[in-house]
N, CA, C and O atoms as a Maestro MAE file, in Angstrom:
{
 s_m_m2io_version
 :::
 2.0.0
}

f_m_ct {
 s_m_title
 :::
 protein
 m_atom[324] {
  # First column is atom index #
  i_m_mmod_type
  r_m_x_coord
  r_m_y_coord
  r_m_z_coord
  i_m_residue_number
  s_m_chain_name
  s_m_pdb_residue_name
  s_m_pdb_atom_name
  i_m_atomic_number
  :::
  1 25 15.176 7.101 2.480 1 A "MET " " N  " 7
  2 3 14.638 5.975 1.853 1 A "MET " " CA " 6
  3 2 13.074 6.054 1.938 1 A "MET " " C  " 6
  4 15 12.578 6.199 3.056 1 A "MET " " O  " 8
  5 25 12.290 5.973 0.876 2 A "TRP " " N  " 7
  6 3 10.865 5.943 0.931 2 A "TRP " " CA " 6
  7 2 10.367 4.548 0.383 2 A "TRP " " C  " 6
  8 15 11.053 3.864 -0.377 2 A "TRP " " O  " 8
  9 25 9.209 4.213 0.801 3 A "PHE " " N  " 7
  10 3 8.615 2.912 0.353 3 A "PHE " " CA " 6
  11 2 7.180 3.195 -0.225 3 A "PHE " " C  " 6
  12 15 6.399 3.997 0.286 3 A "PHE " " O  " 8
  13 25 6.929 2.466 -1.316 4 A "VAL " " N  " 7
  14 3 5.514 2.306 -1.798 4 A "VAL " " CA " 6
  15 2 5.070 0.988 -1.295 4 A "VAL " " C  " 6
  16 15 5.823 0.021 -1.416 4 A "VAL " " O  " 8
  17 25 3.886 0.867 -0.729 5 A "TYR " " N  " 7
  18 3 3.379 -0.346 -0.178 5 A "TYR " " CA " 6
  19 2 1.919 -0.625 -0.571 5 A "TYR " " C  " 6
  20 15 1.152 0.295 -0.859 5 A "TYR " " O  " 8
  21 25 1.567 -1.880 -0.576 6 A "VAL " " N  " 7
  22 3 0.285 -2.213 -0.862 6 A "VAL " " CA " 6
  23 2 -0.200 -3.152 0.247 6 A "VAL " " C  " 6
  24 15 0.486 -4.101 0.625 6 A "VAL " " O  " 8
  25 25 -1.478 -2.842 0.790 7 A "LEU " " N  " 7
  26 3 -1.973 -3.659 1.831 7 A "LEU " " CA " 6
  27 2 -3.137 -4.457 1.239 7 A "LEU " " C  " 6
  28 15 -3.890 -3.982 0.389 7 A "LEU " " O  " 8
  29 25 -3.242 -5.690 1.731 8 A "LEU " " N  " 7
  30 3 -4.482 -6.490 1.482 8 A "LEU " " CA " 6
  31 2 -5.479 -6.180 2.687 8 A "LEU " " C  " 6
  32 15 -5.148 -6.420 3.848 8 A "LEU " " O  " 8
  33 25 -6.649 -5.664 2.371 9 A "CYS " " N  " 7
  34 3 -7.678 -5.446 3.403 9 A "CYS " " CA " 6
  35 2 -8.644 -6.534 3.628 9 A "CYS " " C  " 6
  36 15 -8.765 -7.416 2.778 9 A "CYS " " O  " 8
  37 25 -9.370 -6.540 4.755 10 A "SER " " N  " 7
  38 3 -10.159 -7.672 5.150 10 A "SER " " CA " 6
  39 2 -11.300 -7.976 4.122 10 A "SER " " C  " 6
  40 15 -11.824 -9.090 4.133 10 A "SER " " O  " 8
  41 25 -11.687 -7.040 3.257 11 A "ASN " " N  " 7
  42 3 -12.602 -7.327 2.239 11 A "ASN " " CA " 6
  43 2 -11.976 -7.721 0.923 11 A "ASN " " C  " 6
  44 15 -12.655 -7.692 -0.103 11 A "ASN " " O  " 8
  45 25 -10.758 -8.074 0.911 12 A "GLN " " N  " 7
  46 3 -9.956 -8.400 -0.266 12 A "GLN " " CA " 6
  47 2 -9.573 -7.233 -1.081 12 A "GLN " " C  " 6
  48 15 -8.972 -7.452 -2.133 12 A "GLN " " O  " 8
  49 25 -9.832 -6.060 -0.746 13 A "SER " " N  " 7
  50 3 -9.449 -4.868 -1.507 13 A "SER " " CA " 6
  51 2 -7.871 -4.565 -1.327 13 A "SER " " C  " 6
  52 15 -7.230 -5.072 -0.406 13 A "SER " " O  " 8
  53 25 -7.348 -3.768 -2.204 14 A "LEU " " N  " 7
  54 3 -5.903 -3.445 -2.048 14 A "LEU " " CA " 6
  55 2 -5.885 -1.983 -1.874 14 A "LEU " " C  " 6
  56 15 -6.583 -1.231 -2.554 14 A "LEU " " O  " 8
  57 25 -4.997 -1.554 -0.862 15 A "TYR " " N  " 7
  58 3 -4.760 -0.171 -0.536 15 A "TYR " " CA " 6
  59 2 -3.243 0.108 -0.765 15 A "TYR " " C  " 6
  60 15 -2.369 -0.637 -0.322 15 A "TYR " " O  " 8
  61 25 -2.993 1.242 -1.493 16 A "THR " " N  " 7
  62 3 -1.667 1.638 -1.860 16 A "THR " " CA " 6
  63 2 -1.273 2.965 -1.136 16 A "THR " " C  " 6
  64 15 -2.031 3.935 -1.127 16 A "THR " " O  " 8
  65 25 -0.059 2.958 -0.536 17 A "GLY " " N  " 7
  66 3 0.403 4.263 0.033 17 A "GLY " " CA " 6
  67 2 1.926 4.312 0.044 17 A "GLY " " C  " 6
  68 15 2.621 3.429 -0.459 17 A "GLY " " O  " 8
  69 25 2.395 5.386 0.642 18 A "ILE " " N  " 7
  70 3 3.844 5.605 0.706 18 A "ILE " " CA " 6
  71 2 4.174 5.775 2.183 18 A "ILE " " C  " 6
  72 15 3.292 6.087 2.983 18 A "ILE " " O  " 8
  73 25 5.465 5.568 2.559 19 A "THR " " N  " 7
  74 3 5.863 5.783 3.921 19 A "THR " " CA " 6
  75 2 7.440 5.670 3.975 19 A "THR " " C  " 6
  76 15 8.062 5.187 3.030 19 A "THR " " O  " 8
  77 25 8.036 6.117 5.076 20 A "LYS " " N  " 7
  78 3 9.407 5.851 5.311 20 A "LYS " " CA " 6
  79 2 9.590 4.590 6.220 20 A "LYS " " C  " 6
  80 15 10.700 4.073 6.341 20 A "LYS " " O  " 8
  81 25 8.513 4.120 6.838 21 A "ASP " " N  " 7
  82 3 8.580 2.911 7.668 21 A "ASP " " CA " 6
  83 2 7.431 2.036 7.496 21 A "ASP " " C  " 6
  84 15 6.418 2.211 8.173 21 A "ASP " " O  " 8
  85 25 7.519 1.142 6.667 22 A "PRO " " N  " 7
  86 3 6.319 0.301 6.343 22 A "PRO " " CA " 6
  87 2 5.679 -0.482 7.540 22 A "PRO " " C  " 6
  88 15 4.457 -0.578 7.653 22 A "PRO " " O  " 8
  89 25 6.549 -1.028 8.417 23 A "LYS " " N  " 7
  90 3 6.002 -1.717 9.597 23 A "LYS " " CA " 6
  91 2 5.207 -0.790 10.523 23 A "LYS " " C  " 6
  92 15 4.108 -1.128 10.964 23 A "LYS " " O  " 8
  93 25 5.772 0.362 10.802 24 A "GLN " " N  " 7
  94 3 5.157 1.391 11.613 24 A "GLN " " CA " 6
  95 2 3.805 1.861 11.034 24 A "GLN " " C  " 6
  96 15 2.774 1.982 11.696 24 A "GLN " " O  " 8
  97 25 3.933 2.105 9.755 25 A "ARG " " N  " 7
  98 3 2.699 2.498 9.023 25 A "ARG " " CA " 6
  99 2 1.549 1.497 8.968 25 A "ARG " " C  " 6
  100 15 0.372 1.857 8.955 25 A "ARG " " O  " 8
  101 25 1.926 0.277 8.937 26 A "PHE " " N  " 7
  102 3 1.002 -0.825 8.899 26 A "PHE " " CA " 6
  103 2 0.329 -0.885 10.320 26 A "PHE " " C  " 6
  104 15 -0.882 -1.081 10.422 26 A "PHE " " O  " 8
  105 25 1.088 -0.723 11.338 27 A "LEU " " N  " 7
  106 3 0.463 -0.690 12.719 27 A "LEU " " CA " 6
  107 2 -0.485 0.542 12.899 27 A "LEU " " C  " 6
  108 15 -1.518 0.462 13.564 27 A "LEU " " O  " 8
  109 25 -0.078 1.689 12.269 28 A "GLU " " N  " 7
  110 3 -0.976 2.873 12.303 28 A "GLU " " CA " 6
  111 2 -2.281 2.602 11.666 28 A "GLU " " C  " 6
  112 15 -3.333 3.000 12.166 28 A "GLU " " O  " 8
  113 25 -2.218 1.894 10.513 29 A "HIS " " N  " 7
  114 3 -3.424 1.541 9.740 29 A "HIS " " CA " 6
  115 2 -4.353 0.550 10.618 29 A "HIS " " C  " 6
  116 15 -5.566 0.732 10.720 29 A "HIS " " O  " 8
  117 25 -3.725 -0.424 11.189 30 A "ILE " " N  " 7
  118 3 -4.365 -1.343 12.088 30 A "ILE " " CA " 6
  119 2 -5.065 -0.657 13.265 30 A "ILE " " C  " 6
  120 15 -6.169 -1.057 13.634 30 A "ILE " " O  " 8
  121 25 -4.446 0.365 13.861 31 A "ASN " " N  " 7
  122 3 -4.891 1.074 14.994 31 A "ASN " " CA " 6
  123 2 -5.874 2.233 14.615 31 A "ASN " " C  " 6
  124 15 -6.249 3.028 15.477 31 A "ASN " " O  " 8
  125 25 -6.275 2.314 13.346 32 A "GLY " " N  " 7
  126 3 -7.170 3.378 12.915 32 A "GLY " " CA " 6
  127 2 -6.541 4.770 12.779 32 A "GLY " " C  " 6
  128 15 -7.256 5.769 12.697 32 A "GLY " " O  " 8
  129 25 -5.190 4.834 12.754 33 A "LYS " " N  " 7
  130 3 -4.545 6.086 12.613 33 A "LYS " " CA " 6
  131 2 -3.908 6.194 11.145 33 A "LYS " " C  " 6
  132 15 -3.068 7.069 10.934 33 A "LYS " " O  " 8
  133 25 -4.271 5.376 10.204 34 A "GLY " " N  " 7
  134 3 -3.668 5.387 8.921 34 A "GLY " " CA " 6
  135 2 -4.679 6.205 7.985 34 A "GLY " " C  " 6
  136 15 -5.310 7.141 8.476 34 A "GLY " " O  " 8
  137 25 -4.822 5.885 6.744 35 A "GLY " " N  " 7
  138 3 -5.639 6.510 5.766 35 A "GLY " " CA " 6
  139 2 -7.067 6.205 6.168 35 A "GLY " " C  " 6
  140 15 -7.368 5.219 6.841 35 A "GLY " " O  " 8
  141 25 -7.974 7.147 5.700 36 A "ARG " " N  " 7
  142 3 -9.396 7.009 5.987 36 A "ARG " " CA " 6
  143 2 -9.961 5.708 5.477 36 A "ARG " " C  " 6
  144 15 -10.807 5.100 6.132 36 A "ARG " " O  " 8
  145 25 -9.493 5.256 4.282 37 A "TYR " " N  " 7
  146 3 -9.967 3.962 3.707 37 A "TYR " " CA " 6
  147 2 -9.851 2.828 4.610 37 A "TYR " " C  " 6
  148 15 -10.789 2.053 4.796 37 A "TYR " " O  " 8
  149 25 -8.590 2.703 5.238 38 A "THR " " N  " 7
  150 3 -8.278 1.533 6.044 38 A "THR " " CA " 6
  151 2 -8.974 1.598 7.480 38 A "THR " " C  " 6
  152 15 -8.919 0.649 8.262 38 A "THR " " O  " 8
  153 25 -9.577 2.695 7.739 39 A "ARG " " N  " 7
  154 3 -10.378 2.735 9.037 39 A "ARG " " CA " 6
  155 2 -11.620 1.864 8.870 39 A "ARG " " C  " 6
  156 15 -12.035 1.221 9.834 39 A "ARG " " O  " 8
  157 25 -12.254 1.818 7.639 40 A "SER " " N  " 7
  158 3 -13.471 1.074 7.398 40 A "SER " " CA " 6
  159 2 -13.133 -0.274 6.649 40 A "SER " " C  " 6
  160 15 -13.980 -1.164 6.573 40 A "SER " " O  " 8
  161 25 -11.962 -0.395 6.137 41 A "HIS " " N  " 7
  162 3 -11.515 -1.661 5.466 41 A "HIS " " CA " 6
  163 2 -10.210 -2.098 6.029 41 A "HIS " " C  " 6
  164 15 -9.136 -1.799 5.508 41 A "HIS " " O  " 8
  165 25 -10.333 -2.832 7.134 42 A "LYS " " N  " 7
  166 3 -9.174 -3.130 8.006 42 A "LYS " " CA " 6
  167 2 -8.109 -3.977 7.237 42 A "LYS " " C  " 6
  168 15 -8.413 -4.978 6.589 42 A "LYS " " O  " 8
  169 25 -6.878 -3.511 7.354 43 A "PRO " " N  " 7
  170 3 -5.681 -4.206 6.658 43 A "PRO " " CA " 6
  171 2 -5.441 -5.548 7.381 43 A "PRO " " C  " 6
  172 15 -5.563 -5.685 8.599 43 A "PRO " " O  " 8
  173 25 -5.097 -6.498 6.544 44 A "VAL " " N  " 7
  174 3 -4.726 -7.850 7.000 44 A "VAL " " CA " 6
  175 2 -3.164 -8.039 6.972 44 A "VAL " " C  " 6
  176 15 -2.537 -8.560 7.894 44 A "VAL " " O  " 8
  177 25 -2.612 -7.561 5.822 45 A "LYS " " N  " 7
  178 3 -1.091 -7.830 5.729 45 A "LYS " " CA " 6
  179 2 -0.603 -6.920 4.613 45 A "LYS " " C  " 6
  180 15 -1.363 -6.473 3.753 45 A "LYS " " O  " 8
  181 25 0.750 -6.656 4.669 46 A "ILE " " N  " 7
  182 3 1.461 -6.007 3.632 46 A "ILE " " CA " 6
  183 2 1.663 -7.015 2.520 46 A "ILE " " C  " 6
  184 15 2.239 -8.071 2.778 46 A "ILE " " O  " 8
  185 25 1.232 -6.759 1.319 47 A "VAL " " N  " 7
  186 3 1.486 -7.810 0.227 47 A "VAL " " CA " 6
  187 2 2.541 -7.314 -0.748 47 A "VAL " " C  " 6
  188 15 2.961 -8.070 -1.624 47 A "VAL " " O  " 8
  189 25 3.008 -6.000 -0.617 48 A "TYR " " N  " 7
  190 3 3.955 -5.533 -1.521 48 A "TYR " " CA " 6
  191 2 4.625 -4.377 -0.989 48 A "TYR " " C  " 6
  192 15 3.967 -3.539 -0.372 48 A "TYR " " O  " 8
  193 25 5.926 -4.234 -1.170 49 A "LYS " " N  " 7
  194 3 6.582 -2.994 -0.819 49 A "LYS " " CA " 6
  195 2 7.806 -2.824 -1.739 49 A "LYS " " C  " 6
  196 15 8.430 -3.810 -2.129 49 A "LYS " " O  " 8
  197 25 8.148 -1.558 -2.086 50 A "GLU " " N  " 7
  198 3 9.066 -1.207 -3.157 50 A "GLU " " CA " 6
  199 2 9.902 0.067 -2.604 50 A "GLU " " C  " 6
  200 15 9.295 1.057 -2.193 50 A "GLU " " O  " 8
  201 25 11.117 0.015 -2.607 51 A "GLU " " N  " 7
  202 3 12.009 1.127 -2.230 51 A "GLU " " CA " 6
  203 2 12.056 2.211 -3.251 51 A "GLU " " C  " 6
  204 15 12.073 1.937 -4.451 51 A "GLU " " O  " 8
  205 25 12.079 3.462 -2.796 52 A "SER " " N  " 7
  206 3 12.407 4.654 -3.702 52 A "SER " " CA " 6
  207 2 13.313 5.574 -3.014 52 A "SER " " C  " 6
  208 15 13.243 5.764 -1.800 52 A "SER " " O  " 8
  209 25 14.159 6.144 -3.777 53 A "SER " " N  " 7
  210 3 15.223 6.919 -3.135 53 A "SER " " CA " 6
  211 2 14.742 8.352 -2.695 53 A "SER " " C  " 6
  212 15 15.360 9.006 -1.854 53 A "SER " " O  " 8
  213 25 13.620 8.790 -3.308 54 A "THR " " N  " 7
  214 3 13.110 10.074 -2.912 54 A "THR " " CA " 6
  215 2 11.551 10.005 -2.739 54 A "THR " " C  " 6
  216 15 10.885 9.117 -3.271 54 A "THR " " O  " 8
  217 25 11.018 10.987 -1.970 55 A "LYS " " N  " 7
  218 3 9.626 11.023 -1.755 55 A "LYS " " CA " 6
  219 2 8.957 11.224 -3.174 55 A "LYS " " C  " 6
  220 15 7.950 10.580 -3.469 55 A "LYS " " O  " 8
  221 25 9.498 12.077 -3.997 56 A "SER " " N  " 7
  222 3 8.904 12.341 -5.274 56 A "SER " " CA " 6
  223 2 8.742 11.076 -6.113 56 A "SER " " C  " 6
  224 15 7.716 10.834 -6.750 56 A "SER " " O  " 8
  225 25 9.849 10.256 -6.076 57 A "GLU " " N  " 7
  226 3 9.716 9.021 -6.838 57 A "GLU " " CA " 6
  227 2 8.679 8.070 -6.257 57 A "GLU " " C  " 6
  228 15 7.988 7.386 -7.012 57 A "GLU " " O  " 8
  229 25 8.563 8.014 -5.037 58 A "ALA " " N  " 7
  230 3 7.544 7.182 -4.323 58 A "ALA " " CA " 6
  231 2 6.130 7.692 -4.717 58 A "ALA " " C  " 6
  232 15 5.252 6.909 -5.080 58 A "ALA " " O  " 8
  233 25 5.955 8.964 -4.636 59 A "LEU " " N  " 7
  234 3 4.602 9.554 -5.003 59 A "LEU " " CA " 6
  235 2 4.197 9.251 -6.474 59 A "LEU " " C  " 6
  236 15 3.038 8.975 -6.786 59 A "LEU " " O  " 8
  237 25 5.189 9.317 -7.325 60 A "LYS " " N  " 7
  238 3 4.883 9.002 -8.740 60 A "LYS " " CA " 6
  239 2 4.583 7.448 -8.917 60 A "LYS " " C  " 6
  240 15 3.644 7.079 -9.623 60 A "LYS " " O  " 8
  241 25 5.341 6.629 -8.310 61 A "ARG " " N  " 7
  242 3 4.964 5.259 -8.351 61 A "ARG " " CA " 6
  243 2 3.664 4.891 -7.676 61 A "ARG " " C  " 6
  244 15 2.929 4.040 -8.175 61 A "ARG " " O  " 8
  245 25 3.360 5.527 -6.531 62 A "GLU " " N  " 7
  246 3 2.061 5.333 -5.957 62 A "GLU " " CA " 6
  247 2 0.918 5.710 -6.861 62 A "GLU " " C  " 6
  248 15 -0.088 5.004 -6.941 62 A "GLU " " O  " 8
  249 25 1.075 6.835 -7.548 63 A "LYS " " N  " 7
  250 3 -0.014 7.263 -8.437 63 A "LYS " " CA " 6
  251 2 -0.084 6.277 -9.657 63 A "LYS " " C  " 6
  252 15 -1.156 6.022 -10.206 63 A "LYS " " O  " 8
  253 25 1.007 5.785 -10.018 64 A "GLN " " N  " 7
  254 3 0.892 4.810 -11.178 64 A "GLN " " CA " 6
  255 2 0.146 3.588 -10.707 64 A "GLN " " C  " 6
  256 15 -0.814 3.192 -11.367 64 A "GLN " " O  " 8
  257 25 0.528 2.954 -9.592 65 A "ILE " " N  " 7
  258 3 -0.091 1.817 -8.989 65 A "ILE " " CA " 6
  259 2 -1.620 2.051 -8.767 65 A "ILE " " C  " 6
  260 15 -2.458 1.224 -9.127 65 A "ILE " " O  " 8
  261 25 -1.917 3.180 -8.180 66 A "LYS " " N  " 7
  262 3 -3.353 3.455 -7.876 66 A "LYS " " CA " 6
  263 2 -4.180 3.583 -9.117 66 A "LYS " " C  " 6
  264 15 -5.398 3.422 -9.042 66 A "LYS " " O  " 8
  265 25 -3.544 3.889 -10.361 67 A "GLY " " N  " 7
  266 3 -4.257 3.990 -11.598 67 A "GLY " " CA " 6
  267 2 -4.585 2.549 -12.153 67 A "GLY " " C  " 6
  268 15 -5.446 2.448 -13.027 67 A "GLY " " O  " 8
  269 25 -3.975 1.505 -11.709 68 A "TRP " " N  " 7
  270 3 -4.184 0.262 -12.176 68 A "TRP " " CA " 6
  271 2 -5.494 -0.433 -11.579 68 A "TRP " " C  " 6
  272 15 -5.878 -0.130 -10.450 68 A "TRP " " O  " 8
  273 25 -6.131 -1.317 -12.316 69 A "SER " " N  " 7
  274 3 -7.214 -2.106 -11.786 69 A "SER " " CA " 6
  275 2 -6.623 -3.036 -10.792 69 A "SER " " C  " 6
  276 15 -5.404 -3.180 -10.707 69 A "SER " " O  " 8
  277 25 -7.511 -3.704 -10.001 70 A "ARG " " N  " 7
  278 3 -7.069 -4.804 -9.139 70 A "ARG " " CA " 6
  279 2 -6.305 -5.935 -9.824 70 A "ARG " " C  " 6
  280 15 -5.288 -6.407 -9.316 70 A "ARG " " O  " 8
  281 25 -6.799 -6.358 -10.970 71 A "LEU " " N  " 7
  282 3 -6.141 -7.371 -11.740 71 A "LEU " " CA " 6
  283 2 -4.754 -6.924 -12.172 71 A "LEU " " C  " 6
  284 15 -3.791 -7.688 -12.102 71 A "LEU " " O  " 8
  285 25 -4.659 -5.607 -12.644 72 A "GLU " " N  " 7
  286 3 -3.347 -5.210 -13.107 72 A "GLU " " CA " 6
  287 2 -2.336 -5.159 -11.894 72 A "GLU " " C  " 6
  288 15 -1.181 -5.563 -12.024 72 A "GLU " " O  " 8
  289 25 -2.813 -4.656 -10.734 73 A "LYS " " N  " 7
  290 3 -1.990 -4.719 -9.561 73 A "LYS " " CA " 6
  291 2 -1.381 -6.152 -9.268 73 A "LYS " " C  " 6
  292 15 -0.176 -6.330 -9.090 73 A "LYS " " O  " 8
  293 25 -2.288 -7.107 -9.237 74 A "ILE " " N  " 7
  294 3 -1.987 -8.436 -8.920 74 A "ILE " " CA " 6
  295 2 -0.949 -8.977 -9.978 74 A "ILE " " C  " 6
  296 15 0.048 -9.600 -9.614 74 A "ILE " " O  " 8
  297 25 -1.213 -8.726 -11.246 75 A "ARG " " N  " 7
  298 3 -0.359 -9.126 -12.279 75 A "ARG " " CA " 6
  299 2 1.060 -8.371 -12.263 75 A "ARG " " C  " 6
  300 15 2.129 -8.980 -12.229 75 A "ARG " " O  " 8
  301 25 0.949 -7.065 -12.289 76 A "ASN " " N  " 7
  302 3 2.110 -6.335 -12.380 76 A "ASN " " CA " 6
  303 2 3.091 -6.304 -11.185 76 A "ASN " " C  " 6
  304 15 4.293 -6.077 -11.321 76 A "ASN " " O  " 8
  305 25 2.502 -6.543 -10.042 77 A "LEU " " N  " 7
  306 3 3.294 -6.529 -8.805 77 A "LEU " " CA " 6
  307 2 3.527 -8.017 -8.307 77 A "LEU " " C  " 6
  308 15 4.170 -8.232 -7.279 77 A "LEU " " O  " 8
  309 25 3.022 -8.959 -9.015 78 A "ASN " " N  " 7
  310 3 3.080 -10.379 -8.735 78 A "ASN " " CA " 6
  311 2 2.594 -10.634 -7.286 78 A "ASN " " C  " 6
  312 15 3.250 -11.294 -6.480 78 A "ASN " " O  " 8
  313 25 1.420 -10.073 -7.021 79 A "LEU " " N  " 7
  314 3 0.866 -10.228 -5.681 79 A "LEU " " CA " 6
  315 2 0.296 -11.587 -5.391 79 A "LEU " " C  " 6
  316 15 -0.249 -12.233 -6.286 79 A "LEU " " O  " 8
  317 25 0.408 -12.041 -4.153 80 A "LYS " " N  " 7
  318 3 -0.277 -13.270 -3.815 80 A "LYS " " CA " 6
  319 2 -1.331 -12.965 -2.714 80 A "LYS " " C  " 6
  320 15 -1.034 -12.943 -1.519 80 A "LYS " " O  " 8
  321 25 -2.587 -12.729 -3.194 81 A "THR " " N  " 7
  322 3 -3.609 -12.275 -2.333 81 A "THR " " CA " 6
  323 2 -4.507 -13.434 -1.801 81 A "THR " " C  " 6
  324 15 -5.442 -13.190 -1.038 81 A "THR " " O  " 8
  :::
 }
 m_bond[323] {
  # First column is bond index #
  i_m_from
  i_m_to
  i_m_order
  :::
  1 1 2 1
  2 2 3 1
  3 3 4 2
  4 3 5 1
  5 5 6 1
  6 6 7 1
  7 7 8 2
  8 7 9 1
  9 9 10 1
  10 10 11 1
  11 11 12 2
  12 11 13 1
  13 13 14 1
  14 14 15 1
  15 15 16 2
  16 15 17 1
  17 17 18 1
  18 18 19 1
  19 19 20 2
  20 19 21 1
  21 21 22 1
  22 22 23 1
  23 23 24 2
  24 23 25 1
  25 25 26 1
  26 26 27 1
  27 27 28 2
  28 27 29 1
  29 29 30 1
  30 30 31 1
  31 31 32 2
  32 31 33 1
  33 33 34 1
  34 34 35 1
  35 35 36 2
  36 35 37 1
  37 37 38 1
  38 38 39 1
  39 39 40 2
  40 39 41 1
  41 41 42 1
  42 42 43 1
  43 43 44 2
  44 43 45 1
  45 45 46 1
  46 46 47 1
  47 47 48 2
  48 47 49 1
  49 49 50 1
  50 50 51 1
  51 51 52 2
  52 51 53 1
  53 53 54 1
  54 54 55 1
  55 55 56 2
  56 55 57 1
  57 57 58 1
  58 58 59 1
  59 59 60 2
  60 59 61 1
  61 61 62 1
  62 62 63 1
  63 63 64 2
  64 63 65 1
  65 65 66 1
  66 66 67 1
  67 67 68 2
  68 67 69 1
  69 69 70 1
  70 70 71 1
  71 71 72 2
  72 71 73 1
  73 73 74 1
  74 74 75 1
  75 75 76 2
  76 75 77 1
  77 77 78 1
  78 78 79 1
  79 79 80 2
  80 79 81 1
  81 81 82 1
  82 82 83 1
  83 83 84 2
  84 83 85 1
  85 85 86 1
  86 86 87 1
  87 87 88 2
  88 87 89 1
  89 89 90 1
  90 90 91 1
  91 91 92 2
  92 91 93 1
  93 93 94 1
  94 94 95 1
  95 95 96 2
  96 95 97 1
  97 97 98 1
  98 98 99 1
  99 99 100 2
  100 99 101 1
  101 101 102 1
  102 102 103 1
  103 103 104 2
  104 103 105 1
  105 105 106 1
  106 106 107 1
  107 107 108 2
  108 107 109 1
  109 109 110 1
  110 110 111 1
  111 111 112 2
  112 111 113 1
  113 113 114 1
  114 114 115 1
  115 115 116 2
  116 115 117 1
  117 117 118 1
  118 118 119 1
  119 119 120 2
  120 119 121 1
  121 121 122 1
  122 122 123 1
  123 123 124 2
  124 123 125 1
  125 125 126 1
  126 126 127 1
  127 127 128 2
  128 127 129 1
  129 129 130 1
  130 130 131 1
  131 131 132 2
  132 131 133 1
  133 133 134 1
  134 134 135 1
  135 135 136 2
  136 135 137 1
  137 137 138 1
  138 138 139 1
  139 139 140 2
  140 139 141 1
  141 141 142 1
  142 142 143 1
  143 143 144 2
  144 143 145 1
  145 145 146 1
  146 146 147 1
  147 147 148 2
  148 147 149 1
  149 149 150 1
  150 150 151 1
  151 151 152 2
  152 151 153 1
  153 153 154 1
  154 154 155 1
  155 155 156 2
  156 155 157 1
  157 157 158 1
  158 158 159 1
  159 159 160 2
  160 159 161 1
  161 161 162 1
  162 162 163 1
  163 163 164 2
  164 163 165 1
  165 165 166 1
  166 166 167 1
  167 167 168 2
  168 167 169 1
  169 169 170 1
  170 170 171 1
  171 171 172 2
  172 171 173 1
  173 173 174 1
  174 174 175 1
  175 175 176 2
  176 175 177 1
  177 177 178 1
  178 178 179 1
  179 179 180 2
  180 179 181 1
  181 181 182 1
  182 182 183 1
  183 183 184 2
  184 183 185 1
  185 185 186 1
  186 186 187 1
  187 187 188 2
  188 187 189 1
  189 189 190 1
  190 190 191 1
  191 191 192 2
  192 191 193 1
  193 193 194 1
  194 194 195 1
  195 195 196 2
  196 195 197 1
  197 197 198 1
  198 198 199 1
  199 199 200 2
  200 199 201 1
  201 201 202 1
  202 202 203 1
  203 203 204 2
  204 203 205 1
  205 205 206 1
  206 206 207 1
  207 207 208 2
  208 207 209 1
  209 209 210 1
  210 210 211 1
  211 211 212 2
  212 211 213 1
  213 213 214 1
  214 214 215 1
  215 215 216 2
  216 215 217 1
  217 217 218 1
  218 218 219 1
  219 219 220 2
  220 219 221 1
  221 221 222 1
  222 222 223 1
  223 223 224 2
  224 223 225 1
  225 225 226 1
  226 226 227 1
  227 227 228 2
  228 227 229 1
  229 229 230 1
  230 230 231 1
  231 231 232 2
  232 231 233 1
  233 233 234 1
  234 234 235 1
  235 235 236 2
  236 235 237 1
  237 237 238 1
  238 238 239 1
  239 239 240 2
  240 239 241 1
  241 241 242 1
  242 242 243 1
  243 243 244 2
  244 243 245 1
  245 245 246 1
  246 246 247 1
  247 247 248 2
  248 247 249 1
  249 249 250 1
  250 250 251 1
  251 251 252 2
  252 251 253 1
  253 253 254 1
  254 254 255 1
  255 255 256 2
  256 255 257 1
  257 257 258 1
  258 258 259 1
  259 259 260 2
  260 259 261 1
  261 261 262 1
  262 262 263 1
  263 263 264 2
  264 263 265 1
  265 265 266 1
  266 266 267 1
  267 267 268 2
  268 267 269 1
  269 269 270 1
  270 270 271 1
  271 271 272 2
  272 271 273 1
  273 273 274 1
  274 274 275 1
  275 275 276 2
  276 275 277 1
  277 277 278 1
  278 278 279 1
  279 279 280 2
  280 279 281 1
  281 281 282 1
  282 282 283 1
  283 283 284 2
  284 283 285 1
  285 285 286 1
  286 286 287 1
  287 287 288 2
  288 287 289 1
  289 289 290 1
  290 290 291 1
  291 291 292 2
  292 291 293 1
  293 293 294 1
  294 294 295 1
  295 295 296 2
  296 295 297 1
  297 297 298 1
  298 298 299 1
  299 299 300 2
  300 299 301 1
  301 301 302 1
  302 302 303 1
  303 303 304 2
  304 303 305 1
  305 305 306 1
  306 306 307 1
  307 307 308 2
  308 307 309 1
  309 309 310 1
  310 310 311 1
  311 311 312 2
  312 311 313 1
  313 313 314 1
  314 314 315 1
  315 315 316 2
  316 315 317 1
  317 317 318 1
  318 318 319 1
  319 319 320 2
  320 319 321 1
  321 321 322 1
  322 322 323 1
  323 323 324 2
  :::
 }
}
């Protein structure tokens, strides 16, 4: 099982990624071992996660979400930021 997740960062930006373990990945981001972006934009909380049955599906969904504007992400994913 794979997950697509969206993090709310301290500057109110949204970071999207994929993982097999959202809780562990969030801790990695907090500890500076996640993506380069979250090293300088500290994550505050996970605001969205979605299951995918394969890594390929998760990567496709991640690409789709990353292509959206911030407003589209908030609307399409029903985010509460």
